[in-house]
C-alpha positions, 0 to 999 in steps of 0.5 A, spaced: 499 500 499 502 506 497 502 513 501 496 515 497 493 509 498 494 510 505 491 517 505 485 515 501 483 511 507 482 517 511 476 521 511 479 529 509 475 532 514 478 528 520 485 531 518 483 538 520 478 536 526 484 532 529 488 538 530 483 542 532 480 537 538 487 536 540 489 544 540 483 545 544 484 539 549 490 540 550 489 548 551 483 546 556 488 542 560 493 548 560 488 552 562 486 548 568 492 546 571 495 553 571 488 556 574 487 551 579 495 551 581 495 543 579 490 542 584 487 539 577 492 534 577 489 530 584 483 530 579 486 527 573 489 521 577 482 520 580 479 520 573 485 515 571 484 511 576 476 510 575 478 509 568 482 503 570 478 500 573 472 501 568 476 499 562 480 493 566 473 490 567 471 491 560 477 487 558 476 481 564 469 481 561 472 480 554 477 475 556 473 471 561 467 470 556 470 471 549 472 466 544 479 468 542 481 468 535 487 464 533 489 459 527 487 453 531 480 456 534 475 459 528 481 459 523 476 461 518 475 468 522 482 468 523 484 468 516 480 474 515 483 477 520 490 476 518 488 477 511 485 484 513 491 486 517 496 485 511 492 489 507 492 495 512 499 494 514 498 493 521 504 490 525 504 487 531 496 484 531 491 486 536 488 480 539 481 477 536 475 475 541 468 473 538 463 475 544 456 474 545 452 480 543 445 478 546 442 480 538 446 486 538 450 487 530 456 490 532 464 490 533 468 495 537 476 495 539 479 498 545 485 499 548 488 497 555 495 498 558 499 499 551 495 492 549 489 492 543 483 489 542 478 487 536 471 484 538 466 481 533 459 480 537 457 473 534 451 476 531 455 479 526 459 473 525 453 469 524 449 473 520 456 475 515 456 467 515 454 467 507 458 473 505 464 473 504 466 480 505 462 481 511 467 479 517 472 483 513 469 489 514 467 489 520 474 487 522 477 492 517 473 497 521 475 496 527 482 496 525 481 503 522 480 505 530 487 502 532 491 504 525 489 511 526 489 512 534 482 513 535 482 511 542 489 513 544 489 520 544 482 520 547 484 523 553 488 530 550 481 531 546 476 530 551 475 537 553 474 539 547 469 533 544 463 535 548 463 542 545 457 543 540 457 541 532 465 540 533 465 533 538 460 530 533 463 532 527 470 529 529 466 523 531 463 522 525 469 523 520 472 517 525 466 513 523 467 515 515 475 513 516 474 507 518 468 505 514 473 507 508 478 501 512 473 496 512 472 498 504 479 496 503 478 489 506 473 488 502 474 485 495 469 490 492 465 496 495 458 492 493 460 487 498 462 492 503 456 496 502 451 490 503 456 488 510 454 495 512 447 495 510 446 489 514 445 494 520 439 497 518 436 491 515 438 485 520 441 478 520 437 475 515 434 481 510 441 484 508 441 478 503 435 481 499 436 488 500 437 493 494 443 497 494 442 502 489 435 504 492 437 504 499 443 509 498 437 514 494 435 514 501 440 519 502 436 524 499 432 524 505 437 526 510 437 534 508 431 536 512 431 541 518 430 536 523 434 529 519 440 535 519 440 537 526 439 530 529 445 528 524 449 535 526 448 532 534 449 525 533 456 521 533 455 517 527 453 519 519 446 517 517 447 510 515 444 511 508 450 516 507 455 511 509 453 505 504 453 511 499 460 513 500 462 506 501 459 505 494 461 511 491 468 515 493 465 521 492 458 521 492 452 526 491 449 528 498 444 533 499 446 539 503 444 540 510 439 545 512 443 551 515 438 553 520 439 546 523 446 547 524 444 554 528 440 549 532 445 544 533 450 550 535 447 550 542 447 543 544 453 540 547 455 534 544 455 527 549 455 522 544 461 519 543 465 521 551 458 518 553 453 522 558 457 519 564 464 523 560 459 529 560 457 529 567 464 528 569 467 534 565 461 538 568 464 535 575 471 538 573 468 545 571 463 546 577 471 544 580 474 550 577 468 554 579 469 552 586 476 553 587 478 559 582 471 563 580 468 563 587 475 567 591 475 571 585 468 573 585 468 575 592 475 579 591 472 583 586 464 584 587 466 588 593 471 592 589 466 593 584 461 596 589 467 600 592 468 603 585 461 604 583 460 608 590 466 612 588 463 613 581 457 616 583 460 622 587 463 624 581 457 630 580 458 632 588 466 632 586 466 636 580 461 642 584 465 641 590 471 644 586 468 649 582 465 652 589 471 652 592 475 655 586 470 660 585 470 662 593 476 659 595 472 656 601 468 650 603 461 649 602 456 649 609 452 643 606 451 639 599 444 643 598 449 649 598 452 647 591 445 643 589 447 636 590 442 631 594 444 627 600 440 622 598 441 618 592 436 614 587 439 608 589 438 608 596 445 611 598 447 617 602 452 622 601 454 626 607 459 632 607 464 635 612 464 642 612 471 643 615 475 639 610 471 638 604 471 630 606 464 626 602 462 620 606 458 616 601 455 610 606 451 604 601 448 597 605 451 600 612 459 600 609 461 607 607 467 610 604 471 616 606 473 621 599 477 626 601 480 632 597 488 634 596 489 640 594 496 641 590 500 649 589 496 650 582 490 649 586 489 642 583 484 637 587 486 630 587 481 626 591 483 620 595 479 614 598 480 611 604 475 605 608 470 607 612 465 602 616 464 595 613 470 596 608 477 594 607 483 597 603 483 592 598 476 594 596 478 601 594 478 602 587 485 604 584 482 609 581 481 613 588 487 610 591 492 613 586 488 621 586 482 620 582 478 625 579 
């Protein structure tokens, strides 16, 4: 297989989406680590331990209940597996198992502690018994996930995968790539398409399905709701997958643009799972509690202090004019046309001896004192009064505001 052939196995959009999700995922983790001063490492460690237990349970179930495919055990399946690995130029063959699927037509790939696994559910194997390329397509599809390392780099991308549109688009691109791998293991596009269509027609009726007629159903996928549910889902519509397997560049309807607007408001959870979203939101809550709330606690009083200072602007201006014109301090705020009680409930008081303004808001007070230089220019400085601290004073008046 030449490099051009290998590139043909990858759905074009996967390269772009792979880079975007990887960069955003790494950026998210970096921000979380910096923002939590490394505390996030503890939660990452806890998450990794939980992953080990969950993944080890899956692998243990496969090994303890499945049948390993070898040259001595199911030699026909093993020969198809080896042939597919050689076609895809995969070295170091994964372990292959057949597992009772309980009626489910599926297969999946897994990684655990550096080892790779491909699992064929028994219903797929039984359904494809009369199809020469049936099992090859499913083997190739799952080998595609392992070959493209869709599972190995999942952790780094994980935070970006829940983003609306992006996570679902990357998931669909991966599935399209793996369908190409499955088709490469099949002798003809029609055989690959028929194996894929079995997911729709079932374990018996797939033999009678009219592929051309089924592929034409793709014309119905361009409506609003069909577009919306595909944009928020992790798999392309099966009719599209069959059409793409049969023709390398089929003519597909454009998705409804308004469906894209609505889909952009829906976080994606399909490929990271509902539990994954819950864990992600848990980390976000932890971030808010450890970083956001302290910042909020510090900044809210400072914002309040800034508002208290800024609402005296007209009073300060009137005092400056009065002092420049009279070289004296007015006896009251009323003398310069200013109110003591503001519309927002705050109160102002004037010290007629030194022209200090006291602004009181919700049982907290701030003293705003003038300083007059040789050029008779007035600067205003604030100091905390009742219920306030110096750290809550806005920088504007701490440095002499106007």
